[in-house]
N, C-alpha and C positions, 0 to 999 in steps of 0.2 A: 331170469327176468323176462317178461313178455316184451314184444316189440313196442306195443303201445305204452307200456309203463316206462320203458327205456326212453322213448321219445319225450314223454312228459318230464322225466327226470332231467334229460339234457336241456329241455326248454327252460326249466327252473334254473339250472346252472347258468344258462346263457343270460337269463334276466339278471341274475346276481352279478355276472361279469359286466353287464351294461351299467348296473348300479355302482359297481366298483369303479369303473371309469369315471362316472359322474362324481363320485365321492373324491377321487384322486385329483379332480380338477381344481380343488381348493385346499389350502393347508388346514382350514378349519374343519373340513369333513374328511380329510385324508385317512384318519384312523378308522372311521366307519367304512370308507372305501376299501381299505385293506381287509377288514373283517368280511365284507361282502365277497371280495375276491377269493379269499381263503375258503369261505363256505361253498362258493360255486365250484372251486377246484375239488374239494372233498366229495361233493355230490357227483361230479363228472368222473372222478376216479372210481368211486364206489359203483357207479352205474356200469362203467366199463368192466370192472372186475366181476360184476354179476352177469356179464354176457355169457351165453352158452358156448361161445367160440373160444373161450379161454382154455388153453391146453395145459399150462404149467403154472400153478400158483407159487410153486417153490422158486422158480427162476424170477418171477415178478417180485416176490418178497425179498430175494437177495438183491436185486437191482434197486428196489426202493430203499432198502436198508443202507446200501452203499451210498446212494445219492443223498439220502437224508443225513447221513453221517458227515459227508463232505460239506454239504450245505450248512449244517450246524456249526462246524469248525470255522468255515469261512465267515459266516455271519457274526460269530463271536470275536474273531480276530481282525476283521477288516477295519482299516482306518477310514474315516470319512473322506480323507483326501484321495483314497484309492477307489472310491465308488465308481468314477467314470470308467476306469479300465476294467473294473469288475463287471459293469454292465456290458461293456464291449465283449468281454470273455463269455458272458452268458448268451449274448446274441450269437456268438460263433457256435455254441453248443446247440442252439435251436436250429441253426442252418444245417449243422452236421446231422442232427437227428432226422431232419427232413430227407436228407440224402440217403441215410441208412434205411428209413422206412420205404422210400421209393425204390431203392435197389432191391429190397426184399420182395416188394410187390412185383417188380419187373421180372425177377427170376423165378418167383413162385406165385403167379397171379391167382391160381386156383384157391390158395389159402385165403385170399381176400375177396373171392367171389367175382373176379373180373376176367374170366376166361381161362385159357391155358397158355403155357409158355409159347411165345412167338405167335400167339393168336389172341392178343388183347384188343378189345374194341378201341377204335380210334379216339373217341372222346376220353377214355381212361388214359390212353397213351399221351394225349395232349396235356391233361391234368398232371400226370406223372412227370412228364418231361419239364414242364414249367416249374413244378415244385422242386424238382431236382436242381434245375439251373439256378433258380433264385436261392435255394438252400446252399448250394456250393459257393455261389458268389458271396452270400452273406457270411459263410464260414471264413473264407480267406480274407475278405474285406474287414471283418471284425478282428481277425488276428493282427492285421496290419494296424488297425486303429488301436488295439491293445498295446502293440509295440511302441507306437508313437506316444501314447499317453504314459506308458510305464518308463519311457526313456531308454528302452532297449534299442530303438532306432531313432534317427533324427526326426524332430517334429516339423522341420522345414519341408516344403514341397519338393518331391523328387520328380524331376521332369527330364524329357529328352525330345529330340526333334521328331515331328510327325506323331506324337503320342496320341492325340485325339483321333487322328486318322486311323491309327492302328486299332484303337478301341472300337471305332465304328466298323472297321472291317471284321473284327472278331465278333462283334455283336450281330452283324449280318450273317456271318458263318454259323453262329449259334442258331439263328432262326432257320437257316437252311437245314441244319442237322435235325432239328425238331420235325421239320416237314419230311425229311428222308426217313426218319425212324417210324413215322406213321405209315410209310409204304413198305419198308423193309425192317422188321423188328429185330435188328441185329444187335447182339451184345456189344460188338465193337462200336457201333454208333452210340449206344447208350453211354458207354464209358468215355467216348469222345466228348459228349455233351458235358459230362461231369468234369473232365479235365479242362475243357475250354472255359467252363464257368469258374473253376478255381483260379485260372489265370486271369480272367476278367476281374474277379474280385480284388486281386492284388493291384492290377493296373488302374482300376477306378479309384482306389483309395490313396495310393502313394503320391499323387500330385496335389493332395489336399494339405494345406498348411495348418499349423497349430491353431491359428485364430479361428479357423472354421471347424475345428474338431467337435464342438458341441452339436453342430448341425449334422455331422457325420454320425454321431451316436443316435440321433433322432432318426436319420435316414435308414441306418442299419436296423433299427428297431422296426421300422415299417417293413423293410425287406423280410425280416424274420417272420413277421405276421403273415405276409402273403405266401411265404414258403409253407407255413403251417396250414394256411387255407387251401393251397393246392393239394397238399397231402390229405387234407380232410375230405376232399372230393374223391381222391383215390380210395380212401378207406370207407367212404359213404358214412362218415361220422359227422352228424350235424353240429355237435358241440365244437369240434375242432374247426369246422368251416366258419362258424359264427365268431369264435374267439380269434381265429386267424384274421378274419375280415375286420374285426374290431381293432386289433393291434395294428394291422396294416394301415387302415384308414386313419386311425388316431395318430399314428406315427407320421403319416404323410401330411396331415393337417398341422401337426406341431412343426414339422420341417418347413412348411410353407410360412407359418407365423414367424419362425426364426429367420427365414430367408428375408422376409420383409424387414425384420429388425436389423439385418446386416446388409441390406441393399444388394442381395445376391439374386441371381436368376434361379427360380425353382426348377426349371427344366435342366439347367446346368448342374444343379445339385443331384438330381435323379441320375444323370448320366455320368456324374463324377468329374465333369469338366470345369471345376472351379478350384479356388485356392491359390491362384497366382500362376502365371506362366513361367516365372523364374523363382528360384529359391530366395526367400527373404534373407537379407543380410543386414547386420546391425550397422547403423550409421556411425561415423567416427565422432567421438565426444569432443575432440579438439581441445581447446583451452577454455571451454565454457565453464562457468562456475555456478554453484547452487547455493542457496541460503539454507544453512544447517541449523536446526533447532533442537530443543530438549523437551522432555515431558513437562517440565515446569512452564516452558514457553507456550506449549500447546494448551495446557490447563488454563493459563492466564488469558489467552486469546479466546478460548471457548467460554470461559466464565463471563466475559464481557460481550458475548454475542447474544442476539435475540433469536436467530435461526441457524440451526446446524443440520446439514444433510450428510449422512454417513454413507459412503460408497464402498461396500465390501467386494473383495475379489478373491482369487485363488490363494493369495498370500495369507488371508485370514484363515482359510481352510488348512493350509500347511501348518500354521502356528497353533491351530485350534484356539483361536482368540475370541470366538463368539461370546463366551460367557463373560470374559473380562470386558468386552465391548459393551455388552448389555448392562453390566454394572456401571460403566462409565456413563452410558446414556441415561440411566436412571438417576444418577447424581446430577446430571445437567438438567433433567426435567424437574428435579426437586427444587431447582433454582429458577423455575418458570422459563426455561429455555425450550423453544420448540425444536424437537429432535425427530427427524424422519430418516428413513433408509431408502436409497435409490438402487434398484436392481436392473442391470443390463440383461437383455435376453440371453446373452451368451457368457455372462460372468461365470468364472469357474471353468470346468471342463465337461459339463453335461447340463442339459436343461433342468432348471430348478435347483441347481447345486447350492446356491447361496440361500435360497428360500428354506431349504431343508436345514442348513446349519443355523439360521436365525430362529427357525421354529424350535430346534433342539434347545436353544438358549431361552425359549419362552418370550421372544420378542413379540409384542402385540401385532397381530396381522394387519391392523389398520394403519400401522406406522410404516409398513413395507410397501413401496410404490414402484411400479414399472417405469421404464424409460419415458414412454410417451405421456405418463401421468405427472412426472415431476421435472422433466427437462426444462420447461419454461420457467421454473422457480429459481434456478441457479443465479440469475442476475440479481435477484433480491435476497440472496442468501449471504449471511455474514461469513460462515465457515463451511467449506466442503472438506470433510474428513475422509480421506481415501486410505483404505487399509488393504493394501496388496492388490488393488485392481489396476492393471497396467494398460493393456491394449485397448480396453473399453473406455479409457479416459484420454487417449492419445490424440491431441489436436491434428496430428499428421494425417488422420483419416479424412480430414476436411481440407487440408492445405497442400498435401504432397501427392500429386498424381502418380509418382513412381513408387509410392509406399505399398507394401503388400496388403495393408488394411484400408487403402483409399476407397472411399465410398461407403464404408461401414458407419452407420449412425453411432455416435458415441454419447456418453453422458457429458454435458457441457460444464464440467466442474471448473474449467478455467475462467468461467464467467462469474464465479463467486468472488466476494471481496478478498477472501484469504483461502488458500488451499493448503491443508496439512496432509502431507503424503508420507505414510509409513512404508518403508521398504528397507530391505537389508543392504542394498547397494544400488548403483545406477545401472545395473545390468538391464538388458532389453527384456521385453515380455516374451510370451510363448510364441508370438508371431515373428520374433527375431528383429523387431523394429524398436529403435530408441524412442523414448517418450519425451518429446520436447516440452511437455508440461513441467518436467523437473526444473527447467531453466527459466521459467516465467518469473517475473518480478513479484507476483503475488503468491508464489509457492514457497512453503517452508518444508524442507525434507526432514523427516524423523527417521534416522538410520538406526534400526534395531529390529529384533524379533517382534512381530506384531503383538503377541500376547504379553510379552514383557513391557512393551511400550504402553499398552493400554493399562496394565496394572500400575505402572509408574504414574500415569496420568491420573488414575483414580486416587493414588496416595497424595498427589499434588492438589487435587480438588478438595481433599479432606482438610 
């Protein structure tokens, strides 16, 4: 394929990627967005394979077959509740791929048209070094995020004295190494950059607590995009540059939006210096009592309500209760009850987690509202029906300065006339903080599996 034809094909692919991002910005157009994205990737891969520089189609075919096989198996078996850790794992692979490509280019630059070994132009060295550093940092950072989400390691912040100072020193040292390798193209310096970046990835993510994990996923998504962009410059591949920049910038914008939704500092997020200075610990329950209710109680209260706001959380995802919840909502609407859904920016464990689950259950998009659209309506709401959303409804975020979630905007469900809260137990949320909402006078706890409780409420409504 000629250079001009390749450039045109990459341009078409890039336009499709931009249209994919535009489509994925809304649940209503997400399906078309996926189609655009897949089409763009097919064109980009085909164009690359048609390049005269390809030496072994056999190896490429083997790699694609193995990757497609693994991807198909994962896609068919993955549970919706495991999507956040799957995304984190995928980010780690993007980072690792960037390191591998940069390492190959550093040791054999002639194959990539960027000079000879230890005689690489400085601009290419800078691109390569930055791509390597961001890729390695993304790799280990994503592995830590995966471990926290999967429960392999504690979701609480892991902190130690002078932690941020150490990160700052290592960051400065990393910049010094990049400058040094531009003067002395030493193999030792290159692998020192890789090793230091791998360590930084771990240190940046371990102090981040569970409540902030959705922001981490978004942040690592941005990092993986910038790593791909840097390697795109090394390979002189316009499609990789554009796609990397799109992923990096969109991830950064999403992180910024989520930081506003959590009252966090965007700069602190980028540097990993957030999530609490001390590990979150659950408050003691003491002798406080809660008001316990049944499915029949919940059905009676909601049948006599005029307005109901449903607040879904990770508990709904674990129980796969979205379909039973939709059925319950439909029965309430059939009795002329106004039913809407309130989504917190960080509900679940990844951006858009709840929106995806509700869309899977065919919940109308116009009934699903974000925090800033619906929060003012809770005081005039008869029933707030909370299904597994813990930290994002905890009033301690507004009242307890010592809390790990203090300052995070929450859904003001406690201002509704009655709060029905489905939960298996009084255990704390992912941030490790007890929810004082459980003990409010207007709260009725419904202790059960979320799906089973919704099904029982449906039977009671019948």
